[in-house]
C-alpha angles and dihedrals in degrees: 000000000000141000101240118140110272096017091113141106100261125191131186116264126352101291119081146127139213127199117203128192110209123213090249142003112279140177099241116230103169147351130221128207121189128192131170115272119252089250091065095045114103089216094047092239137079100214089144091064117112114261115178117026143155133207125214134188114225131201091210138354092259095058109114100198117033132183110290109236097178150321118235148172123224106219110225089198093053134078116309089241112056127179123207121194121224105267100187108053117216131194088210128090119223135203094182123059128184124207113200117192115200102177145358132215095275109295106145098204110039150353123231124212113190102175136357121184133185119209125194151119120283114254 
């Protein structure tokens, strides 16, 4: 609900995934990831921010390998709120989207995800 340091979904290590069911089927157009800025971080860095990640569209929550919609890098030196356009166009609409995080910016213990948004056109 807010962007205070520590109010995030944290997972152990730098590999993790999140599956989101949207309120309706959409044709995804972009994704947004938000992290706190370095200026709000008690340590002065945001090494727990996601770095390399991919987004997939799924037909159902049990599908192991969805449709790749793009591979991206969150820039720790950029704005806290970063938008990433869909890179791999799909003719299919999706109600379920998977975010896979492959690395962070160097934090050895955990990765923090503050906000993930999916943008698109209703099917």
